[in-house]
C-alpha positions in Angstrom: -16.2 11.2 -16.2 -17.1 8.5 -18.6 -13.9 6.9 -20.0 -14.2 4.7 -23.1 -12.4 1.6 -22.0 -12.3 0.0 -25.5 -10.0 2.7 -26.7 -7.8 2.8 -23.6 -4.1 2.2 -23.7 -1.3 3.4 -21.5 2.4 3.1 -21.0 4.3 4.0 -17.9 7.7 5.4 -19.0 10.6 7.3 -17.5 9.9 10.9 -18.4 12.4 12.9 -20.4 12.4 16.1 -18.3 15.5 17.6 -19.8 13.4 20.1 -21.7 12.0 21.4 -18.4 14.1 22.7 -15.6 13.3 22.2 -11.9 12.3 25.5 -10.3 12.6 25.6 -6.5 9.8 28.2 -6.1 7.4 26.0 -8.0 8.3 23.1 -5.7 7.9 25.3 -2.6 4.4 26.3 -3.8 3.5 22.7 -4.7 4.5 21.8 -1.1 1.9 24.4 0.1 -0.9 22.0 -1.0 -2.3 21.2 2.4 -3.5 17.7 3.2 -5.9 19.1 5.9 -7.4 21.5 3.4 -8.0 18.7 0.9 -9.6 16.5 3.6 -11.8 19.4 4.8 -12.9 20.3 1.3 -13.9 16.7 0.6 -15.9 16.5 3.9 -17.7 19.8 3.2 -18.4 18.7 -0.4 -19.9 15.5 1.0 -22.1 17.4 3.4 -23.7 19.3 0.5 -25.5 16.2 -0.6 -26.2 14.8 -4.1 -25.4 17.8 -6.3 -27.6 16.9 -9.3 -27.6 19.7 -11.9 -30.5 22.0 -11.3 -31.1 20.9 -7.7 -30.9 23.0 -4.5 -27.8 21.0 -3.4 -26.2 21.9 -6.8 -26.9 25.6 -6.2 -25.6 25.4 -2.6 -22.4 23.8 -3.9 -21.9 26.8 -6.2 -22.4 29.2 -3.3 -19.9 27.1 -1.2 -17.4 27.4 -4.0 -17.9 31.1 -4.4 -17.5 31.6 -0.6 -14.2 29.7 -0.8 -12.8 32.1 -3.4 -14.0 35.1 -1.4 -12.2 33.7 1.7 -9.0 33.5 -0.4 -9.2 37.2 -1.2 -10.6 37.0 -4.8 -12.8 40.1 -5.5 -16.3 40.3 -6.9 -14.9 41.5 -10.2 -12.9 38.3 -10.5 -15.8 35.9 -9.7 -18.5 35.4 -12.4 -21.5 33.1 -12.3 -22.3 31.7 -15.7 -25.9 30.6 -15.9 -27.2 28.2 -18.5 -30.3 26.3 -19.5 -30.2 23.0 -21.3 -33.5 21.1 -21.7 -35.0 20.9 -18.3 -31.8 21.8 -16.5 -31.0 25.3 -15.1 -27.7 25.7 -13.4 -24.6 27.8 -13.3 -20.9 27.5 -13.9 -18.5 29.4 -11.7 -15.6 31.2 -13.4 -12.7 33.0 -11.5 -10.1 35.0 -13.4 -6.6 35.8 -12.2 -5.0 38.3 -14.6 -1.6 37.7 -16.1 1.2 40.2 -16.0 2.5 39.8 -19.6 -0.3 38.2 -21.6 -3.5 39.3 -19.7 -5.8 38.4 -22.6 -4.4 34.8 -23.1 -5.8 32.2 -20.7 -4.7 28.9 -19.1 -7.9 27.2 -18.1 -7.9 24.8 -15.2 -11.3 23.2 -14.8 -13.5 20.4 -13.4 -17.1 19.7 -12.7 -18.8 20.0 -9.3 -22.2 18.3 -10.1 -22.8 14.7 -9.1 -25.3 12.1 -10.0 -26.9 9.4 -7.7 -24.3 9.8 -5.0 -22.3 12.4 -3.2 -19.6 12.5 -5.9 -16.6 12.7 -3.6 -14.3 11.1 -6.2 -16.3 12.2 -9.2 -15.7 15.1 -8.8 -15.1 16.4 -5.3 -11.5 15.3 -5.9 -10.8 17.6 -8.8 -12.9 20.4 -7.2 -10.7 20.3 -4.1 -7.5 20.4 -6.1 -8.7 23.4 -8.1 -9.6 25.2 -4.8 -6.1 24.6 -3.4 -4.4 25.8 -6.6 -6.4 29.0 -6.5 -5.7 29.5 -2.9 -1.9 29.1 -3.3 -1.5 31.0 -6.5 -3.9 33.9 -5.6 -1.1 36.5 -5.2 1.6 34.8 -7.4 2.4 36.7 -10.6 1.9 34.6 -13.7 2.6 35.8 -17.2 -0.6 34.3 -18.6 -4.0 34.8 -17.1 -5.6 31.8 -15.3 -9.3 30.9 -15.3 -10.4 28.6 -12.6 -13.7 27.1 -13.9 -16.1 24.9 -12.0 -18.6 23.4 -14.5 -22.0 22.1 -13.7 -24.1 19.7 -15.9 -21.1 17.4 -16.7 -23.0 14.3 -15.7 -26.0 15.1 -18.0 -23.7 15.5 -21.1 -21.2 18.2 -20.5 -23.9 20.8 -20.4 -22.0 23.5 -18.6 -18.8 23.2 -20.5 -20.7 23.1 -23.9 -22.6 26.3 -22.9 -19.3 28.0 -21.8 -17.5 27.1 -25.0 -20.4 28.0 -27.4 -21.5 31.2 -25.6 -18.5 32.6 -23.8 -15.3 31.4 -25.4 -17.0 31.4 -28.8 -19.8 33.7 -29.8 -21.8 33.1 -33.0 -19.0 30.7 -33.9 -16.3 33.3 -33.6 -13.4 32.7 -31.1 -13.4 35.6 -28.6 -11.3 34.0 -25.8 -7.7 33.4 -26.6 -7.0 30.1 -24.8 -3.5 28.8 -24.4 -4.6 25.4 -23.1 -7.3 23.6 -21.1 -6.2 21.5 -18.1 -9.1 19.4 -16.7 -9.3 17.5 -13.4 -11.9 14.7 -13.2 -12.1 11.6 -11.0 -8.7 11.7 -9.3 -9.7 10.3 -6.0 -8.5 6.8 -6.2 -9.8 4.0 -3.9 -8.6 3.7 -0.3 -6.3 0.7 0.0 -5.1 0.6 -3.6 -1.5 1.3 -4.5 -2.2 4.7 -5.9 1.2 5.7 -7.1 0.4 6.6 -10.8 -1.8 9.1 -12.4 -3.1 9.2 -16.0 -2.3 12.2 -18.1 -5.0 12.7 -20.8 -3.9 13.3 -24.3 -6.0 14.3 -27.3 -5.9 11.3 -29.7 -9.2 11.8 -31.4 -11.7 14.4 -32.5 -10.1 17.1 -34.6 -6.7 15.9 -35.8 -5.3 19.5 -36.1 -4.8 19.9 -32.3 -3.5 16.4 -31.5 0.2 17.3 -31.8 -0.1 20.3 -29.5 -2.0 18.3 -27.0 0.7 15.6 -27.0 3.3 18.3 -26.3 1.5 19.8 -23.3 0.6 16.3 -22.0 4.3 15.5 -22.0 4.9 18.8 -20.1 2.3 17.7 -17.6 4.1 14.4 -17.2 7.4 16.2 -16.7 5.9 18.5 -14.1 4.4 15.6 -12.2 7.8 14.0 -12.1 9.4 17.2 -11.0 7.0 18.4 -8.3 5.3 15.3 -7.0 6.1 11.7 -6.0 3.7 10.2 -8.6 4.5 8.2 -11.7 2.5 8.9 -14.9 0.9 7.1 -17.8 -0.9 8.4 -20.9 -4.5 7.7 -21.8 -6.7 9.1 -24.6 -8.8 12.1 -23.8 -12.5 11.0 -23.3 -15.9 12.3 -22.4 -15.3 15.1 -19.8 -15.3 18.9 -19.8 -12.3 19.5 -22.0 -14.1 17.8 -25.0 -16.2 20.9 -26.1 -13.0 22.9 -26.2 -11.2 20.1 -28.2 -14.1 20.2 -30.7 -13.3 23.8 -31.4 -9.6 23.1 -31.9 -8.3 24.1 -28.5 -5.4 22.3 -26.9 -6.4 20.0 -24.0 -4.8 17.8 -21.3 -5.8 16.6 -17.9 -5.5 14.2 -15.0 -7.5 11.0 -14.3 -7.0 8.3 -11.7 -4.8 5.3 -12.9 -6.6 2.5 -11.0 -10.2 3.3 -11.9 -12.8 3.3 -9.2 -16.1 1.6 -9.7 -17.9 3.8 -7.2 -18.6 7.0 -9.3 -22.2 7.4 -10.3 -23.3 5.2 -7.3 -24.2 5.9 -3.7 -20.8 4.5 -2.7 -18.9 7.4 -4.2 -18.2 8.6 -0.6 -15.4 10.0 1.4 -14.7 6.6 3.0 -14.0 5.1 -0.5 -11.5 7.7 -1.7 -7.8 8.2 -1.0 -7.2 11.8 0.2 -3.4 11.2 0.2 -3.6 10.4 -3.6 -5.6 13.6 -4.1 -3.0 15.5 -2.2 -0.2 14.2 -4.4 -2.1 15.0 -7.6 -2.7 18.4 -6.1 1.0 19.0 -5.8 1.5 17.9 -9.4 -1.3 20.2 -10.5 0.1 23.3 -8.7 3.5 22.5 -10.3 2.0 22.1 -13.7 -0.3 25.2 -13.5 2.7 27.3 -12.6 4.6 26.0 -15.6 1.7 26.4 -18.0 0.9 30.0 -16.8 4.6 30.8 -16.3 4.6 31.8 -12.7 7.4 33.9 -11.2 10.4 31.8 -10.1 11.1 33.9 -7.1 9.3 33.4 -3.7 7.8 36.5 -2.2 8.5 37.3 1.4 4.9 36.4 2.4 5.5 32.8 1.1 8.5 31.9 3.1 6.5 31.3 6.4 3.4 29.6 4.9 4.3 26.0 5.4 2.4 24.4 8.3 4.8 22.3 10.4 1.9 20.2 11.6 1.5 18.8 8.0 4.6 16.7 8.7 2.7 14.8 11.5 2.7 11.0 10.9 -0.3 8.9 12.1 0.3 5.2 11.6 -0.4 2.4 11.0 -3.3 3.2 8.7 -5.3 1.0 8.6 -4.9 0.4 12.3 -6.0 -2.5 14.5 -5.3 -1.8 18.1 -2.9 1.1 18.5 -2.6 4.3 16.4 0.8 6.0 16.7 1.3 9.8 16.4 4.7 11.0 15.4 5.1 14.7 15.9 7.5 17.0 14.1 10.7 17.8 16.0 9.5 21.3 17.0 9.0 21.1 20.7 5.3 20.4 20.7 4.2 19.2 24.1 0.6 20.2 24.5 -1.9 18.8 21.9 -5.2 16.9 21.6 -6.2 14.1 19.3 -9.8 13.5 18.6 -11.6 10.8 16.6 -14.9 11.7 15.0 -17.3 10.1 12.5 -17.9 11.7 9.1 -20.8 13.8 10.5 -18.4 15.4 13.0 -19.7 13.5 16.0 -16.9 13.1 18.6 -16.1 9.5 19.5 -13.3 10.2 21.9 -10.5 12.8 22.6 -7.1 12.3 24.1 -4.6 14.9 25.4 -0.8 14.6 24.9 -0.9 10.9 24.0 1.2 9.6 21.1 -0.1 6.0 21.3 -3.9 5.9 20.9 -5.9 2.8 21.8 -8.4 2.2 19.0 -9.3 -1.4 19.8 -12.8 -0.3 20.8 -13.6 1.1 17.4 -15.6 -0.8 14.8 -14.1 -1.5 11.4 -14.5 1.5 9.0 -13.3 5.0 8.2 -13.0 7.8 10.7 -11.6 11.3 11.0 -8.6 12.0 13.2 -8.1 15.6 14.3 -4.8 16.7 16.0 -4.9 20.2 17.5 -2.0 22.3 18.7 -3.3 25.7 19.9 -5.3 27.2 17.1 -3.7 24.9 14.5 -5.0 21.5 13.4 -4.2 18.7 11.1 -6.9 16.3 9.8 -6.3 12.8 8.6 -8.6 10.0 7.5 -8.2 7.0 9.8 -9.1 3.4 8.8 -9.8 0.7 11.3 -9.4 -2.9 10.1 -9.3 -5.9 12.5 
């Protein structure tokens, strides 16, 4: 994502959420965003390599995404590969459709790009990719009044190639609007930087381009801020929509909004856009806000189904601290009678450095400064955390 700094302004304010009511079922589903899943997605995304549009790694990333949706239970009829050619680039977008119960032909689009340039692209945009995957997993069987399209665009880094193709050839055909879009909700570069005070997220508002859709964008961006306040611990600020995958939609008059990190990282578009330089907890929190907002925008049922009541993984409440650590890493288990567990430290390639059994104080004094993966296992369940060592 290429934000235009000279036009940037922001204000952090206390949101007026009186117009939107808190819905417990929305919160319960937002709480189903899983920190271990986010961390795992980011690691797997890193392992796919530099996903330059048209490359083998880019094609492999699309296959990886497609397999995720299949594993969640989405069917072949819901999953569409959208190929495009732009100049010397040949690639594909991936589009997954979840049909609404009341307005099946009107769509809320949640989107982000999966291509990268120069580096692995963990922040830009493995972060947004991971959140879209979690939202699709959690809402797969949740009735929503409006249909949802989960779209993973390629070609963003070369000039919004995938989203331009989709808008001009799928959403619009020969200039005629054939897809009734309620709004477009984009996630790009929401990874933050490890060590920053990442407690605020930007909500993108349309303040340029066509003027006819600015007021509607301002309204949905305020709703996005409200949902963030209701369903996550994050503060919000507004910034103007800039050069990312909602822009081709905006240029056709569609209503847009989105998330972007508040403290901007300098690592995107470099070899340093790595897992070690992102903040998975920040991504997790933005994931909660995203699931809350997506339910609001698509009008999800406000009643929990029986299959949802037992979903929450108690291991997700495990605390591993201090982080960064110097000599001792403490493990605080949930009060659920856990007695037998293992804790393993690995590097980012999955190579085991050491493993301990049933120890809540782990001596890490022998580790070099840097970032590692901590894996706590209880039976067939596990929780994964990023562990930083600083001496």
